[in-house]
VOGU-3710 file (C-alpha; in Angstrom, 3 decimals, decimal comma):
1> mkrlatrlig> 0,000/0,000/0,000  2,845/2,340/0,841  4,509/1,523/-2,463  1,275/2,297/-4,362  0,870/5,604/-2,524  4,447/6,524/-3,450  3,755/5,794/-7,098  0,561/7,844/-7,055  2,524/10,757/-5,635  5,040/10,192/-8,438
11> iavvvvaatt> 2,250/10,523/-10,995  1,235/13,866/-9,500  4,842/15,068/-9,567  5,252/14,037/-13,220  2,067/15,836/-14,303  3,028/19,036/-12,481  6,610/18,863/-13,783  5,517/18,390/-17,402  3,113/21,327/-17,177  5,770/23,449/-15,472
21> cawimfhllr> 8,290/22,743/-18,241  5,743/23,662/-20,916  4,828/26,907/-19,089  8,497/27,918/-18,728  9,322/27,145/-22,356  6,377/29,177/-23,623  7,390/32,160/-21,508  11,038/31,916/-22,544  10,480/31,380/-26,282  7,311/33,444/-26,861
31> pqlfkgqeds> 7,127/36,071/-24,108  5,039/38,341/-26,366  2,129/35,944/-26,004  1,866/36,820/-22,308  2,060/40,626/-22,405  -0,373/42,111/-19,950  -0,591/38,883/-17,969  0,868/38,938/-14,479  0,220/35,276/-13,700  3,369/33,805/-12,127
41> lprylerafl> 4,266/30,120/-12,347  3,344/29,329/-8,699  0,013/31,115/-9,143  -0,705/29,234/-12,366  0,132/25,862/-10,809  -2,059/26,666/-7,806  -5,017/27,545/-10,017  -4,493/24,582/-12,342  -3,929/21,777/-9,852  -5,693/22,977/-6,709
51> hfdfgrsqeg> -8,708/24,641/-8,317  -8,698/22,926/-11,736  -8,588/26,311/-13,463  -6,376/26,293/-16,564  -7,725/29,609/-17,800  -9,839/30,183/-20,879  -9,238/29,030/-24,408  -8,046/31,859/-26,608  -10,107/30,692/-29,579  -13,806/30,762/-30,444
61> aqrpvadlir> -16,107/31,401/-27,513  -13,115/31,382/-25,135  -14,571/28,669/-22,965  -12,789/27,525/-19,792  -10,133/24,943/-20,598  -11,302/22,855/-17,631  -14,732/22,497/-19,260  -13,131/21,396/-22,535  -11,088/18,794/-20,633  -14,154/17,472/-18,796
71> eglpadvsli> -16,082/17,138/-22,049  -13,287/15,608/-24,135  -11,465/13,379/-21,636  -13,981/10,470/-21,702  -13,592/10,175/-25,486  -9,795/10,326/-25,154  -9,704/7,649/-22,475  -12,068/5,435/-24,483  -10,001/5,766/-27,658  -6,591/5,311/-26,018
81> aggllfgvva> -7,665/2,456/-23,727  -9,313/0,591/-26,607  -6,324/1,104/-28,887  -3,952/-0,022/-26,126  -6,009/-3,129/-25,410  -6,275/-4,048/-29,084  -2,562/-3,475/-29,673  -1,411/-5,581/-26,725  -3,905/-8,426/-27,251  -3,361/-8,609/-31,022
91> gvgggilcar> 0,426/-8,358/-30,655  0,673/-10,958/-27,890  -1,702/-13,344/-29,664  0,124/-12,894/-32,955  3,499/-13,451/-31,283  2,320/-16,697/-29,679  0,905/-17,903/-32,985  4,124/-17,068/-34,841  6,266/-18,753/-32,167  4,668/-22,119/-32,860
101> rprgavsqam> 6,441/-22,198/-36,240  8,752/-19,159/-36,451  9,887/-19,938/-39,989  6,503/-21,057/-41,309  4,484/-19,265/-43,960  1,890/-17,989/-41,484  4,585/-16,565/-39,221  6,355/-14,864/-42,110  3,092/-13,366/-43,358  2,148/-12,058/-39,916
111> qaiamvalca> 5,583/-10,534/-39,405  5,246/-8,783/-42,776  1,835/-7,422/-41,728  3,379/-6,263/-38,450  6,042/-4,326/-40,350  3,389/-2,654/-42,505  1,419/-1,757/-39,365  4,562/-0,203/-37,884  5,403/1,827/-40,985  1,997/2,967/-42,238
121> pvyvvglmal> 0,897/6,380/-40,846  -2,278/5,968/-38,823  -4,024/8,923/-40,465  -3,484/7,329/-43,871  -4,785/3,969/-42,645  -7,809/5,647/-41,064  -8,560/7,760/-44,116  -8,292/4,767/-46,439  -10,604/2,774/-44,172  -13,214/5,537/-44,377
131> llfgaeigrf> -12,884/5,971/-48,137  -13,201/2,225/-48,684  -15,787/1,247/-46,070  -17,190/4,447/-44,561  -20,952/4,758/-44,213  -22,415/6,621/-47,219  -18,975/7,500/-48,617  -17,251/4,111/-48,829  -16,271/2,572/-52,121  -17,485/-0,852/-51,002
141> dlgvgiplhy> -20,863/-1,468/-49,418  -20,597/-4,207/-46,790  -24,007/-3,541/-45,321  -22,553/-1,925/-42,190  -20,241/0,993/-42,970  -17,795/2,679/-40,621  -19,684/5,464/-38,767  -18,591/8,963/-39,719  -19,497/10,548/-36,371  -18,770/9,804/-32,749
151> vdfdhsptgw> -21,651/8,695/-30,509  -21,622/9,323/-26,750  -21,882/6,248/-24,554  -24,737/7,814/-22,584  -26,686/8,367/-25,784  -26,221/4,873/-27,226  -23,752/2,258/-25,900  -24,018/0,210/-29,097  -23,550/3,320/-31,230  -20,535/4,282/-29,127
161> lgalivpwiv> -19,020/0,833/-29,622  -19,685/0,881/-33,360  -18,114/4,321/-33,717  -14,908/3,301/-31,904  -14,151/-0,226/-33,148  -12,261/0,891/-36,263  -10,483/3,816/-34,493  -9,335/1,363/-31,813  -7,857/-0,890/-34,480  -6,184/1,981/-36,312
171> vglplagmcl> -4,674/3,440/-33,113  -3,499/0,047/-31,884  -2,028/-1,337/-35,113  1,515/0,080/-34,657  1,570/-1,126/-31,055  0,341/-4,546/-32,159  3,200/-4,756/-34,664  5,781/-3,875/-32,020  4,329/-6,274/-29,440  4,232/-9,116/-31,971
181> rvmlgqmvev> 7,895/-8,713/-32,820  9,015/-8,434/-29,180  6,799/-11,320/-28,075  8,085/-13,544/-30,873  11,720/-12,647/-30,208  11,402/-13,288/-26,477  9,622/-16,613/-26,975  12,203/-17,854/-29,467  15,000/-16,758/-27,127  13,715/-18,676/-24,091
191> sdedyiraar> 12,516/-21,734/-25,997  15,885/-23,504/-25,497  16,152/-22,826/-21,754  16,592/-25,813/-19,451  13,201/-25,460/-17,779  11,529/-25,469/-21,206  13,318/-28,696/-22,116  12,226/-30,152/-18,791  8,601/-29,235/-19,515  8,783/-30,946/-22,898
201> akglsdgavl> 10,420/-33,981/-21,297  7,392/-34,330/-19,027  5,278/-34,986/-22,102  3,599/-31,579/-22,484  2,610/-30,651/-26,020  4,331/-27,779/-27,785  1,183/-25,662/-27,471  0,958/-26,271/-23,723  4,647/-25,448/-23,257  4,216/-22,198/-25,146
211> rrhvapvalg> 1,129/-21,148/-23,199  2,216/-22,202/-19,700  5,976/-21,670/-19,674  7,245/-19,615/-22,618  4,507/-16,990/-23,078  4,411/-15,825/-19,413  8,150/-15,134/-19,514  7,823/-13,144/-22,746  4,849/-11,126/-21,485  6,977/-9,060/-19,090
221> ptamlassam> 9,221/-7,395/-21,718  6,210/-7,001/-24,015  4,283/-5,196/-21,275  7,222/-2,871/-20,674  7,379/-2,107/-24,391  3,667/-1,264/-24,404  4,210/1,034/-21,429  7,084/2,883/-23,118  5,024/3,203/-26,317  2,321/5,312/-24,649
231> pllitnavlv> 3,600/8,650/-26,070  3,386/7,103/-29,561  -0,110/5,838/-28,807  -1,274/9,293/-27,725  0,272/10,856/-30,829  -1,616/8,343/-32,966  -4,797/9,079/-31,024  -4,434/12,803/-31,829  -4,356/12,011/-35,547  -7,130/9,423/-35,398
241> eqvfsvpgvf> -9,408/11,810/-33,508  -9,261/14,197/-36,420  -9,855/11,508/-39,048  -12,829/9,906/-37,274  -14,238/13,095/-35,689  -13,746/11,857/-32,130  -14,397/14,847/-29,802  -11,454/14,322/-27,463  -9,315/16,860/-25,656  -6,604/16,605/-28,328
251> rdlthsigts> -8,820/17,093/-31,374  -7,797/20,749/-31,721  -4,115/20,270/-30,856  -2,685/21,114/-34,274  -4,992/24,119/-34,633  -4,079/25,309/-31,128  -0,384/25,090/-31,965  -0,933/27,086/-35,157  -2,861/29,824/-33,338  -0,664/29,830/-30,197
261> nttlilgmta> -3,588/28,917/-27,959  -1,248/28,478/-25,003  -3,860/27,958/-22,301  -5,410/25,025/-24,153  -1,993/23,565/-25,007  -0,968/23,662/-21,345  -4,194/21,887/-20,408  -3,526/19,244/-23,053  0,021/18,847/-21,714  -1,307/18,085/-18,241
271> vgalliattt> -3,838/15,585/-19,621  -1,237/13,842/-21,791  1,216/13,568/-18,902  -1,533/12,163/-16,661  -2,506/9,511/-19,221  1,102/8,434/-19,814  2,015/8,313/-16,120  -1,150/6,447/-15,140  -0,704/3,863/-17,874  2,931/3,370/-16,867
281> llfdllqvwl> 1,774/2,668/-13,297  -0,768/0,100/-14,515  1,862/-1,694/-16,580  4,259/-1,653/-13,610  1,583/-3,386/-11,530  1,051/-5,863/-14,360  4,785/-6,546/-14,436  4,761/-7,255/-10,707  1,874/-9,688/-11,180  3,493/-11,450/-14,145
291> dprvrareas> 7,069/-11,857/-12,907  7,773/-13,546/-9,538  11,265/-12,044/-9,543  9,829/-8,534/-9,652  7,408/-9,418/-6,842  10,285/-10,664/-4,704  12,305/-7,519/-5,390  9,326/-5,311/-4,545  8,728/-7,213/-1,309  12,371/-6,967/-0,204
301> s> 12,721/-3,251/-0,926
//
């Protein structure tokens, strides 16, 4: 419990530090944007993190940034969590399948698909998906086209799910490609260990050995890769939000950068840092659960 509390405090420190760095850089590089403003850094941090007041957006109706965060954060969390889940599950499952016959045709084909998923820009993949299969605009009519608009969960849970399935896949594809390659490499590396030979000598089938002994060992490094890939996942989510009209906090990021909407950018910085730090904590807990060695080290420290 003490260890968890320490990590939660670490998350708070990371979020405040990231926002502080962004505030300082803006004031050093573009001081003209803050003429007439007497808001010091301590005052800004107090308003932002004690009163949840990030100021007002400098565009449009100049709404409070806190309101924009409240409205957009559920869509962001839904998109990023779904993309993360798809990427990890698809990558781990693909890695296990490839490890059964690493040099087989299926394994080679899946590794080639993983490379394409890693290299293809997500906004191109998303745009092509809409142009090919989008509702009312798609080239091919499959009976159920990709929705062109986001649906709130409160309005229609099934509509919400239908609107996010393809964005989840598009966001998670690069992560799935990375996880597949790491999972496969780790499983091939440990397949000749003594305890694996002992498991085979007991009469276990190759599939059982992979599932019970090889895959759990490979899951730890794969989970750490997924954790370190969170900044990439959020960057992909920013692009996918624009392609699929998902009303998240980051949907206006590029426009805000172009118009120097500093208050909104600082709010987005805090949200992004919170998402990355929280996800890192969850993967650390997963690592502790997966690896007995990590559990023993945590218990002794």
